[in-house]
N, C-alpha and C positions, 0 to 999 in steps of 0.2 A: 576363695571365698568372697564373695560382695557382701557387703553391709550396706540397708537400707534402712529408711525410718519404719518400713514392718521387720526388722530384724533378718536375720542371716540366713542365706540359703546358697546351699553348695551347689553352684551352676555360674559358669561364664562362656556367653557364646564365644568369646573372642581371645580363649587362654591362649589356643594354641598356636594366634600369630606373634605372641609376644618375644619378642630378641633377647630382651635381656631384666633382671629385676628392676634395674635402675632405670626408669624411663626418659629421664632429664634431668638436669641442673641449673639453674638461671640464675644468676647472681647480678643484681641489680643495686646498686651504690647509688642511694638517692641523698644526693648533698643539698641541703636547704643554703641559700633561696636557690631556687630552679635555674639551670641556664633557659639564656632566652634563644638559645639555637635547640632544645627540645622542642618536638614537634606537639603542637597545641591543636584541639580539636576545635570544629567548627562552632561558633554561638549556635546556643540550644540543642547540642548533640547531647541524647541520651542512649543509655544501653537497654536495650527490652534481654531480660534475661530468659533462658527457655524453663518453662512451664515445671513443676516438682517433678521427681523421677516417680512413676508409678501415680500419675495420677488417674489413671485407669489400671485394673488390677484382671488380671487373667483367675479366674477365681476356683472355677471346677472344672475338670474334663472328662468325658469318657467316652472313649475308642471304640466302644464295643457293647453297643446300644442293642438291646431285644426287646425288652420289655419297660423300660424306664420311662419312657416318654415319647410321644409322636409329634410327628408332622402334620401340616391340615391335609395331606395326602394318607395319613395314616401309614405311615413309614417310619420304622425305628432305625434312624440314622443318626450316628456319631455327632457330636456337641459339645460347644465349650461354653461356658457363665463367665461372662464380664460382669465386676463389679463397678460402680460411680462411688467412690467415700466421701465424693464433694456434698457441696451442699448449690450447687449449678448444674443445669443443664450442660452436659458435652456433646456438642455438635462433633460427627464423626468424620466429615467428609473428605479429612488429610489424613486420617487412620487407614493402616492397613494391617493385613496380618501374614506372617510365611511361616512355612516350616524349614527354612533354610537362613542360618544367620549370615550369607555372604550376599542374600539376596530379598532385602528387608519390605518390596511393593508385590508379593506376588498377589494379594488378592487386595482389591479395596474395597473399602466399604460406600455402598451408592448413595450419592448425592441425598441427604436428607434423614442421614440415619440418625438417630440420637439416644441417648441412655440417660434417663431422668436421675436430680439426683436420692442416692441413698438406694438406688433400683438397681435389678439383674439384668440382662440384656442375652436371650441364648441366639447362639449364632450356628446353624447347621452345618457340622463339616461333611460334606457329602459330598462336593462336587456338582451340585447342582445350582438350578438359577434361582436369584432372589426373587422373590414375588411380589408384585405389587397390585393395589387396591383403590379405588377412588381417594381414599383419606392417606395416600402413601402406602409405605413399606408394609406387608405383612408378614413375611418370614423374612428370614436372610440367611442364605446359603452360601458358604466360602466355596470357591473355586476350586478346592483342592480339599483331600481327606485327611483324617488323622490316621496314624499310621500304629493298626494294631499293635505290634509288636514292640512299639516306645519310639519314641522321637521328640524333635523339638519346636516350639512356638515363641513367635517371636509376636509382640505388637507395636506397631509403630506409627507415629505421626510426622509431618513434615516442619521441622524448625529451620526459617529461615532457607527455603526451598530444597533441604538435604534431611536424608530422613535420618530418623533418631530412636532409639527404642524409648518403647513406654514401661513395657513389662515383657519379662519372658520366662518361658518355665522348659525346663527337658522332663518328658512325662516318662516315666516306664511301663512296661507290657500291662495293660492292665485286664484282668478277668471281667467278664460277660456282664451287664447289669452292676458294674460297680463303677468308682469314679475317684479321682485324683484330685486334690484338691487343696488350696489353703486352710492349713486349721484355724479354727473360730479364736476369737480374742482371747487371749490367757488372763493373766491378771496384772500384768500391766498395760493390758488393753492394745496389745499390737498381735498378728497374725503373723507367725513366728516361723510356720515350717508348711511342707505338703506332706499329706497325708492319704491313705486309701480308705475310701468312706464304701462303708457295706450298705447304706441305705442314701444313694445322691438323690439331692434335693437342688434339681433345676428350679432356677427362678427366685431360689430361698434362700436363705443364709445358710452355713455349712454346717454339720453337725458332727461332731468328732467323737466315735461312742468305739469301745475296744472292736475290733475288725473279726467278729465270732459270729457264722450265719448257723442255721439249722440246715444241714444240707441234705439228710437221710433219714428215714423212720420208718421201721418195720413191726407191725403188729400182729403177734403170734399169737396162737392159741395159749388159755388161760397156765396152763401146764408149763408153757415156756416162755423167759424172760423176753419181754421186747424191748427194743432198745431204738434209740437215736442217735445220731452224729454231727458233733460239730465241726468243722470248718473256718480254718485262719487262711483267707486269702493275701494277707500282707508279708512281706519280707522279715519281718522279724516276730519273736514270739510273742504270744500274747499270754497277761495273766490272769487265770479264771478266778481269782481269790477275790470273794464279796460280790461276785454276777448272781444273780436272782431267776431260779428257774420255776413258772408257774405253767399250771394246768387246769382249765376248768373247758365244761361243755355248755351247752346249752341249760341244764338247770343245774350244774353244781361248778364250784371252783374249790379246786385240791389245796393242801398246806402247800405254801410256796418252799423251795429249798434254798440255803443259800450255799453255794458252794466253798468249802472249807479252805483254809490255804494249804500252797502244795500243790495245786493242780494248775495246769496250762497246755497250752497247744503251741507244738512250735511253727518256726515259720512254713506256711505253705501244706502245714500237716493236715492231719483228723486225728478227730478222738470220738470213741464210741463211748455213749451213755446208757447203761443199762435201767428200763425202767421196770425194775422186778419186786419194788415195794422194800427193799431193804434198806436204804438213807446211810446212817453210817455202819449199819449192821446187816449187811448183805446175805441173804438167803444162801447163796454158792459163794462161797468165799474165793473157788477157783476163777471166779470171773472179776478178774482184776478193774480197778479203775472206780470212776464215778455210780454211784447207785440213787437212784430216785425213791423217796419216801412211797411213792405209788407205782401204780399199774398205768399202761396207756389203754383206755377206753376203746373198746368195738366200734363205738358209735364217735360219730362226728367231736372232734373238739379240736381246740387252739392249745397250743403248746408255744410258750414266749420265754428268750432269755434277754432278762433286763438291768440295766443299771442300777446302783441303791438309790440314785435320786428319781427312779422309777422309769425313766426313759427307755423306751424299749430298743432293742440290740438287734434282734431277729426274730421273726415269727413264723408259725406254721400251721397252717390249718389245713387237714385232712380231708382227704375224700373217703369215700365210704373206703370199709375194712376190707381187705382182702389177704386171707392169710398166705395165699403161694406167692403175691407180688409185694414188692416194697416199694415206694415213695421216695422220690430222689427227683434232685435239681440237677439241671443238666443244661450246660455246661457247668462246674462245681461251683456253687456261690448265688448264680442267676437266679432270676425270678422264675424261670421256667420249674414248675414242679409236674412231672408225669409218674403213673405208676408205670415199675422195670419188671422183667422177668429176671431178673438179678440182681442181688443185693452184694453192695459190695463196701463193708464197713470197716474204716478203719485208712480203704485206700478210693483214688479215685471214681466216679460215681460212670457208669455207663448210661447212654440216653439214647431215649427212645429217637428215630428219624425224627429230624424236620425240617420238612419244607422250605428252602430258602427262594427257590423257582418252582413255580408252580403251573397248571393250564389255567389260562383264562375262558370264560364262556364266548360263544363264536355265533355269529351270523354269516354263512357263509351262502355263495351261488353256487348250485347243482354244477357238478363239473371242473372246480377249485381244486384249491388243493389245500391241505392240514398240513402245521409243523406243531408240534407241541414237545416244548423241553420243560423235563422236571429235576429238580434239584434236591436232594437231605442231604444234611448234615448231622452227625452225631455217630456212637460207633458204630466200627467196621467189623464185617464187610456188610453192605447196604445193598439189597436186593428191590426190585420193583415187579411191582404186574400191575397193567394196564386191565380195567374192567367198563364193560358197557353194559348199563340196566341191569347190576348188579352182577355181571358172569364175567367169568374172566377169560378174556379175548385171545386165543391162541397166540403163543409166539410175539405177544407183547410185552417183553420182559425185559426191555432197555428204559432210560432214562427220555429218551428220544419217540414221540410217536410220531407215525405220518400217516394220509390217507390222502391218496391220487389216483383217479379223481375223485372227489367227494359224490357221493349219491344218496337220495333221499333215505334208504336204510341205515344210513351212518348218524342219522337224529337219535338224540337222545342224550343220560346222563352219563356222563366217563367220570371213573375215580381212576386214579393212581395210587397203589399203596404200596408205603416203602417197609420193608421188614429189616432186624436186625438183631444180636442177639437181647438187647432192651424190650424186645417187642415191634409193633406197628403203628404206622402212624397212615392217615390217608388226606388226599387233598383232589375235590372234584372239581368239574363244571362239565359243561352242555354244550352240545350242537345244535343248531336250529338250519335248516338247511332250505334256501329258498329256491324253491323247485321253475326249472328253465320251462318255458311257454308249452303247454301239450299240445300240437297244431293237428288235427283232423279233418282231411278234406273228406267231404263223403261224394267219393266220384272214384270209378274204376281208374285204375292207373295209366289207361289210354283209351280213349272214344273215340269215335269219326263224329265231324258235325256236318253238314253239308253247308251248302254257299247259301247265306240268306237266312238260316236259319238260328235260333237263339239258343246260348248254353249260360250254365250257373256251375259256380265252384264254390257249396255252401260248406263252410269252414267252422268247426268248433276250437273253442280256446276255454285250457285252462291252465292253472299254476296260480303264480303270482303277479297280479296284475299291478296297476293299470297297462293295458296292451295297445303296444301302437306297432299297424301292419302295415308292408310294404309290399306288392304285389311284383313279380319278376316272370320276363318269357328268355327264358332260353340266359337266365342270370343277369339279362338287363333289369334295371330298375323301370317299369312302368309307368308314366307321369300321371296323377292324380289317383294312381290307384291303391287307394287306402284303406279301405273296407273292408270287415271283416270275412265278406263274402266277394267273390270276384263273377261278373255277368257280363255278358256282352248278346244284347237285343237282336242285332242283324249281324251276322259274322260274314267275315272278307277272307281271302286268299293269307292277306300276313296277320291274321289271329292264329292261326297253328303255331304250335309251338310247345315246348316242356317252360310247364307252369309250377311255380313255387312259390310261396308265401315267407316271409323274413318275418317275424313279430318277433319285439322287444317286448319285455316284461319285466316285473320288480326282480327276476333271476337272472335275466340276461336275455341272449338272441339264440331264438329256434328258426332252423331253417326246414320248410315241411318238406316232405316226402313230393317229388317230383309226379306231377301229371300232365301224360302226353293227349293234347288235341290233332288229331289229326284231320285236314281239309280231306274228303269226300270226293275224290275225283278218280279217275280212271289210273288203275297204276300200272307199271310195267317191272318186269324185272330180269334179271342177267346182267350183262355190259361190263362185267369184270374186268375184261381183258378187251383192247381197243377192237381187236377182229370180231369180237360178239358184242361190237355197240348195238344197242337197241334202237331203231328206224322208228322215227316221228313221223306225224301226218305232216304232209307237203301243206300247209294250211298256213292263213295269216295269222292265226293266233292258237292258242292251243295250252292243255295244261297235264302232266299226268303228275302221279304220286310213286316213289320209289324208294327201296332202301339200302342202305350201303355198308350193314354190319357184317355181312361176309366178304366183302370187296376186298382187295389188296392191289400193291401198286408192282405193277410188271415194269422188265428190265427195260431201258432204254426210255420209257414213259416222261416226260419232260414235267418240271417243277412249277404248278399251277398257281397263280398269282402269287409265287415267291418265296411258296410254302412247298415243304416235302409230300405235305398230305400223307397219304399211305391207303387210302380207302374209296379211290376213284370209281364212279361209274362213268360209261360213255355209250353217250344219246346221238344220232345224226338225224339233221334237219335240213330239208333242199327247199329255199322260198319259190315260191311259187311266182313270183315277182320279183323285181328291184325294190329295194329301199333301206330303212335304217330298221333294224331290229332289236327290241329290247328284252332282255331274257333276265330273268330274277330267279330268286330259289326261295323268297316270302314264303312265310308258315311253315318253314323247317322247322324241324325238333332239335338241330344241334348247329354248331359254327361251320359253317360251309364256308366252299372256295370254289369259284365258276372259274371256267375259261373257253372259249371257242377256237377252233384252229381249222385248218385246214392242210389236206395232206394224206396219202394212198396206206401209210405205213407208223407206228407207233412213232417209230424212233427219226420220222423227217417229216416231221408235223410244222407248220409255221403257226406260231400265235398270232390271233386275229385281235383277241381284246381278254382280259381277264381283270378280276376283281375277288376280293374277299369278303368286306361288310359294308360295301352301299345301300344293301337292300335293308338293315336298320336291324337289331335283335341277334346281331351274328349273321346275318343270312347277305346273300350277295346279288349285285343286280349289274347289269353290263348293257350297252347297245354298241353298234358294230354297224358297218355299211354292210348289207346283204346283197349280194346278188343273185340274180332269177338263175336257176340248174347248177348252183355249185351247192356241195354237198359240204357242210360242217359240222365237225365232229365238236360235240359242247361234252366236256366233263365237266362232273358234281364230284368235288371231294372234301374231303373233312381236314379242316384247320386242326394240323398235329396230330392226322387219324382218328380226329373226332367223327361219329357216328350216330345213326339213326334213321327216322323217316326225312327223306324231302320232297319239297315241291319243285317242281319245274315250270314256269308259264314263260313264255314267249308270243310276242306280239310283232307283227310287222306293219309300218308305217309307212305306204306304197307313195304316199305323197310329201315325204320330206326329200329337201336334197340332201346330198352326204354330207356328213358331220367331220370335222377334222379329227382326226387321228392322233392322239397322245403315245407319242414311243417312249419317250423319256418323263417322270415326273417329278418336280421336287423334292430334292432328300432333305429327311430330318436329320440336324444337327445338333452340337453342341458349341455356343462362342465363348469367348472370352470378352467382358464387360471392356468399355472401349474399343475394341475391335472392329475390323469391316467382316459381316459374311455377306455371300449371294446367293440365290436361290436361281434355278433355270430350270426351263421347260424347252422339250423338243417335238415339235410337232408337224405333220404332214396333212394339206391341205390348198384351198386357193385364195388366193389373199388374206393371210390368215392376221386377224388383229387379237391383242392381248390385253388382258384386265389383271393385275393381281389384286388379291384379298388379302386383308389381313383379320382374321378371327370373324371373317364372313361379310367384313365392309370394304368396302372399292377404298384404292390407296391413290389417290389422287397423281396424276402423272406417271404410275407405273404402269406403262403399255408396251414394254419390250419383251422380248423373250425373257430375258435375265432381269432381274431385281437383286438390287443392293441395298443392304440396309446397312449402314455405317454407323459407328460409335456405338455399338449396341449396347442398351442397359435394360432394364427390369420392364421399362413401357413396351422394351422390342420381344419379349416374350411371346409365343402364341402359335397359331398357325399360321400357313401362308399357302396360299392359293391361288390358280389362276384360272381366269376365263378365256378359252382360247373358240375365236369367232372367225367363221367363212365370212365370203366375199357376199355369198347367198343367205347370210344371217342365223346358219345355225351353230349352233356352241355346246362346246363339252367343258366343264371343268375339272380338272386334276386333282389325285389325290393330295391331301393337304400334305406340305411339307413342316415339321414341326421345328421351332427355335428353341431351345432351352441354353441357360446363360450355366457358365460353370468356371472354377478357377484355371482348371485347364479343358482343353478340345478333347472330349471323351465320347463314347456312343450316348445316346440319351435314354430317358427313359421308357418301359416297354408298358403296353397296355395288356398283353396278354403275354402267359404262357404258356408251352407246351408241354406233353400232350393236355389238353382242355379238360378232360376226364381225370388230370392228376386230384387224387385222394391228398386229404389234411390227417395229420392229425394232433388231437389238441389235449394237453398238451405233454411234449415229451422229453423236458432237458435232460433225463437221463438216457435217453436211449443211443444205440452204438451211432460210432461215427457213421459219417455219410460219403458216398464217392461221389466226387466231381460231376455235374449235369454239363449236359453240352448245352449251355444259352451261352450269350456274350454278357461278358463279369469284367466289373472293373478289379483288376489284382489289387491288394493293398498287404502293406508290411509295417511293422512299429514303423512310427513318424510320419504314416500314411496322413494327409489332412486334405479336406475336400470336402465341398460345396456343389451343388446343383440347384439352381430354381427353374420352376417347371408349373405349368400348367395343367389342373386335370380336363379341360375341355376337350369331348372326343370321348373320353374315357369311360369306358364303363367295367362291370365285374364277369367274370366269367360262373358257368353254372357250376361246377367244384368248387369255385372260390367262396370259404366261410366267410360269415358277417365278423368284419374285423374286431378285436377285443371289446368284444358285448355290445355293438353297435350297427345297425344296419348297412350302413356305407350304400358302396353302389356306385364308386366310379373311379375307382383304384388304378395307380401307377406304380410300377416297381423297379429299382435299381438293384443290381445283383453285385454279389463281392465275391471274391475268391483270396483265400489267404496263402503266403507263401511259405509262413511259420505260427505258429501258435500264439495270438496276443487277445489283448482286450482290445474292444472298439465300442465308440460311443455314437449312436445315432439320433440326431435329433430332428426336428421340424423348424426348431427356433427362427424366427426370422418372418415366417407363412402370414400371409394377409388376412388367411382365417380360420377357424378350429379346424385339427388335422385331426387322424387316427394315424398311429403309425405299428404295424406291426411287421414283425421279422420270423420267416421261417427257413430251415434247412433243407437241400434237397439233395440227392447222390442217386447213386446205383439203387438203392432200396426206391421203389415207385412208389412215393409218399411223401408231400411235405412235411416235416418235422416243426413242431412249434418252437420256438426259441424264446421269444418277450412281445411285449405289446406297450402301448400306453396312449391313452386320448386324452392328454392333459392339454386342452385348447389349443393355442398356436403353439404350446411348448413341448410338444410331445417330444419324449426321451426315452430309450434303451441302452442299456450296456450289458455286455456280455463277452465272454471269450472265445472267439472264431478257432476255430481249426481247421489245417491243409488240410487237402482232398474235400472239401465241401462247400458248395456254394450256397451263400446266405441273401435270402429274396428280400428286400425291403418296400415293403407295398405302404403307399402313404395313400389315404383317401380323407374325403371331406366330410368331417362330423356334421354341418350344417347344408349339404347339397351343394354348397358352392362350388359351382367349376369354374366360375369365370375368377377366380381368386389367383395369386401366386404363391405357391408353394415353395418352400426351401426345404430341401434336403443338405443336412451336415453332418460328414463324417470325419473323423479323427480314430486312430489306433496307436496302440501302444502302452504305455503303464503311465504312473504318478511317477516324477523325479525318486530317485532312490540315493541317498546320501550315499558317498564310500568311504568317506573319510573327513574329519578327523573320526576314530571310533576305537574307544570310546572318547569322548568328549573330552577336551584341552581342560586342566586346571593349572593354573596360571598366576603368579603372584608379577605386579609389575610395580615399578619406581613413579610415584607422582611425577608429571610431568611430562615423562617419556610415549615414546608412541608404539604402538603394538597391529602386527595384520594379522587376520585370521582368515584364512584360505580354506576352501570344500574341493573336496572334488566330488563329481555325480557321474550317475548314469541317469540320460532322458531321453525316450522317444515317443513321441517328438520331444523336440527342445524347448529348453527352457524358455520362455518367454518373460519372465519377471521374476526378479530377488526382490525380498524385502528382509533387511535382518531387524532384530528385534532386541532389544535390551531390558528384561524383566516384565517382557509380556508389551513391554511400549514401543511402537515403530523405533527405531533408530535415526536420525536425521541422515538423509543423503546415502542411507545404507541399503542402495538398491544396485548393486553388483555382484559379479560371484565371489568379489572378496572384500571385503573389512575394513579399511586404515582408521585406525584410531590416534589423531596426533595429540599430545598436550595431555596426555589422561589424567584425568581429577579424580575427586572421589565418585562424584557422579556416576565414572565409568564402572563402578565396580560393580557386578552382577553376573546375570546369566543372560550369556549370548546364543541366540538361534536365530535360523534363518529359515523364510518359507520360499520352497520354490515352486512355483507356478508354469503349466504346461498347456497344453488342450485337452489334457485328461482330468487333470483335475492338480491338488496339491499338497505339498510335503512338507510338515513344519520339523527341523531337526536340532537338537541341542550343540552347537558346537564348542564351547565353552565355559567354563566358569571363569571370571578374571577379578581378580583382587587388587587395586591398587593401594599398593603401601603408600598411606600418607605422610610424612614426616611431622616427627613433635615439632610444634611452630609457640614458642609462647612471649609475646612481645609487650613492649610498656609504651604509651601515652600519656603525658605530661600535658596536660593546659591548664589555664587561669582563664575564671572567668569573674560574672559578679557576682557567684556565690562563693567563690576563693576558689582554690588550688585543687586539681582532682590527679590520681593516678590510674591512666585504664589497664588492668591486665588483660589482655586475650590470646587464646591460641587453640588449638584441636590437634586430637591425637586419635591414632588407629585403635587407641583401647581407653576404658576409662583410666583417671590419674585425682592424684590428691595435691594440693597444692600448701606447701610450711613456709613460714617465712621466720630470719634470724636477724638480731641488730649485730652480732657476734659473730656468725659463721660457726658457732658452737653449739648454741643452744636453739634447738628447733622447734617448731610446733605448727600442727595443721590447722589451719582458717579456713579452708574450703573442700570441696569436694565437685568432681567432675568424672561419675560414676558409666555415663553412657561414653561407647566406642564414638568417634566423630561426631560427638555433641559439641560445637562451640560452646569455648569457657569465656565468660566476660564478668570480669569484678573492677569494681571503682574504691580506691581507696579514697575519703576526704584528706583533705589536710595532709598531705603526706609531708611537708616540710614539719612538721612536730618530730620528725625522726632525723638524727645525725646523716645515719647510712640505714638504709635496711635492705636485706638481700632475700631473695625467694627461692626456691628450688621447687621442684614436681617430684614424686614419687609413683608407681603403680597402684593401680585402686584395683581390687583389694592388694594392700601393701605385704611385701614377702612375708612368711612367719618368723623370720630370724631379725624383724623389723619391728620396736616399738613405736607406734603413732603417739605423740603424746598432744593433744587437742592444746590451743592457745588460750590464754586467760579472758575472758569476753571486754571487749573492745578493743583488742590486739587483732590486726595492727589496724 
C-alpha cells in the first residue's frame, strides 16, 4: 500500500524488487558541540527538495474508445487525462509516460507542452505522432498505446537528471466506452481511489455514479410484457436501492419509479426489468424481479436511471419500434446501440457487425490494380458480400476485394455488407477510373507513298487529358514530332517505317497501333536461301523493297553484324566500276541487320562489311570498297529475328579513293574507378591516321590506334569512337565503344533486347515463374551489392517496348539479373544526375516480358521485389526529362534486413550498482551489417556502435530496456535485447556544517524503493518525520540546530511500512 497526500492506493511499481521488510538502519549519534573533523558544507550550500509527489495526476484512462471522443482526424483513439491541481502552469518538457515501471522514459512530452492551473490535458494513447500548428502543439499523441486487457502507466519527470515518478496507476481491463479514473473529492476533499466510470468525462472533472447501464430494450405488442436490461460493468456488485427510473416521450412524462431496497446487480452481471405496468403489484407473478408501473410506448421515448440527487447515471433513447427486433448496446455497456435480430435478456448482447476497417473511395488509372480490405467486429460468425451499384458481385464473399487490371466498367458505387446472427452492417466506397488515352489514327494499317509526295497521319485523342504526344518511328522518338497529327510534305526514303504515337494523359500513357509507311519503289521477292539470291541491276545506284517475314536462317549462314538474326534475304550486286559503295536500309519498317560478303557458297563467305543501326531508327548503313566486276552478296536480316518490309538502297561513288577498312572496333566495357582502361581499333589502309572522339568531341593528342583512359572517374563515362583516315584523306568512323563505371568489371548495360518483337505483360506480379532467357546477365545472390554508372547517350526504345512506368521515355538501357536462390533485391537510380524512370520485367521460357515493378520518383527511383531463380529480370532505366547526356547510376543490393537470432526472448536481469555487464547478440545478415546502434529506452547509447555492448560501472541511469538497430544495404532491424535493472544499494549519509546562520545537519540518500525516515533519542521510542515514497528519488533533509540534542538516532523503513509495523508520527517540531 502506498499512502500519499491524496489517500491510499493498492499499487506499487517496485514491490517485486524489495529484498526484505526492513530496508536499512542508520544510527547517527550527534554530540554537541560538533567535532571539527566532521564534514562541513561549502558557504552558500542549499538543498533543493524534489517537488511534491503527484504534482500532476493521472486522472482518467480510457483504453477502448469507440464513441466517447474523437481526435482531430475523427478517430476514436484511447486516451488518458492529466489534471494539474496546482495554481501554476506546469511545463512538461521534462515529463514522460511509460507502460513499464523499469523504463520510465518511453515517451517524452514534446517541447512546449503545458497544462494550465486546475485544468485537464488529454493525451491520445494511440502510437501516432503529435500534431503541431502555427501556435504550437495541436494534439498530443503518445508513442505507445494502452493495453485493452489492462496494464500499468507511469508519469515521470527528471530530478537532478534522474527519472522520478510523479504518478502511476495499474489499470484493469476496461469495457468499451467506459473509463477508469480517480474518484471525485470525498468529504475530506481528497481523491481516494480509482473507479470504473460509466460516463467518461474527458477534459472535465470525474463524476462518480453507480456503474449501471441501460443495456438492452425490447418493446413487445401490448399483450406481451416489454422489458429493458440493466448491466453492471464493474468488478463489484451494485446496490440499486434508491435509484430512480424515469420514462418520458415528446408529449408526456410518466411516473418516476424509486427502486426499493433489496435489488442489485452482481459484478459484471445483468438484470432484466419488466415494463408491464405492475410496479409493486406485477400482473404476472411468475415474472420475478423489478416491474415498472408503466409500459414502454411504441413511439420514440427516453428512458433514464438517475441518482437521488438528479444526476443521470444512464440514458436510453429509442429508435423506431420494431416488435421483431431488440435494441442493444454492443459491446455491453458501450455507447453503440443497434437493432439486433436476437434478444439476450440477462446475458451478454450479440452485436451487429461493426466495421473497423472499411474501403475508401479511390481514383484509379485504367489498367492499375485495386486492393480493398474490410474487417468487422461483432458476434461470430461474420460473413461478407461485396456489391457494385446495388448488385452482388459473384464470388466476392471475402473481407478482401481485388480488381486487376482496373477497367472503365469497374467504376461505380461499391458496398460491402457484413452479416452475423444480430443482423447486417454495410460500408461503402466508390471508384472513379481515369481513362487511358484513346488514340485513333485515321489511316490504314499499311499504305504506300511515292518519293516526293506528302503524307499525313490524322489522329483522334479521347480520355482524361491534357495530352502530351510523342511520335515514334520503329520505336525511336522522332525529334520535334509532338503534335497531335503527324505529317510530312515531301517524303524521302528514310521516312518509311513503322509509326506509333505515345500519348500521355491524366490516366497514363497509351501507345497507338502501328501504321506502316512503305516507300513505293520496285519490289523483289524470294532470296531466302543463298543459292536463291536476288540479282540486282548492275548499276551505280538503285533501290528495291522486299519482305523477310517468311525468310529463315539456313545452315552454315554467317552471323550478320554480330547478331544471329534469323530471317535473312540474300541479294547479289555487281558494280559496273570500281569505287566506294554505300548501302543502307533506311525506310525499312523493322530493326534491320545488313552485311556484305564475297564468296560462292553460304558456308564459305568472307565478310566485307556489316552494320546494325547506323542508318538511324534501327535501320542499317555501311560503306565498302567495291571492285568492278566483283559480285557482292548482300544479306538483309532482322535483329533478333525481326521482320517486315525493308528498303535496300545502294549508291556507288566512282570518284572516291578507297576508304580504310576497320577490322576490329572499340569494345564496350565496364571499368572500376581510379583504374585504367583502354580502347583499340584494328584497320587496314595506306598511311592511316587516327583521331579518337569522346561523345563526338575530339580528344586532343589521342592519335594512335589505341586510347588509354587512366584513373577513370564519372567524367570518363560515355562513348569512345575513332576516326581512321587514309593518306588520300578518306575517312571512316568506328562504332562507339561504351565506357561505364562499376564497382566490379562486368558486362555493360544493353540498349536492345531480343527478339525485338517480344511482347510485354502489364502488370502480372502473380504470374507463374519464368524460365531463364538466353541473355547476358549479372548473377546475384544474398549479399550481392553492385553499382553501375552509365549514360543513355545513343540509346532508344524498341518498337515493342511499352512506355515505362506511365511515362513516354524513349532512351532506355537495361541491365539483366538472374538469381541463384530466392532473395529480395533493391534496385535504384540514387546518384543519377537527372530524373529517371526505372521499370523491371521478368523474362523466361514464356515469350513475354512480365511486369514486376516500376518507379519514377525523380533521380531516386527505387523498386524492391523478391527475385526467384530460373528467372531473368531486366531493369530498364530511362530519362524522364529526355536528357540523354546525363550520368545515370544503377544500384542493386540483394538479401534481406538483418535478423537478430539471440537472445530470444530478450534477457531480463538485475545487476549491482558499480558492476559491469555485456550484452552480446547473434544475427544473420546478407548483405553484412554496416552499422550498429545500441539504444537505451529509445535513446542512442553513447559509444554503442559495436556488435556487443559493454557497460562499465553501471548506475541507476543504466536501468532500462536495451535494444539495438542493425543496418545493412537492405534496411534496418530493431530488436529488444535485454531489460536491465541496476540495483542501487541504500545509502543514507549525514554531513554537519556551520555557517553564518548556525549549525545544520544534512541527511541525504537514495534507494531503489520508497522509504520513510524515523528519529529517536534513545533507540527505543521511534517516530516518523519524513517520507520519500518514490523509487530512486534523491532524499534531502536539513535539520537546523542539531546541537540542541545530546544524541539523535535515525533509521529507515520501507514505504509503505510492513503491515505488522506501526508507524508513529513525530510530534510537531521534532526533530
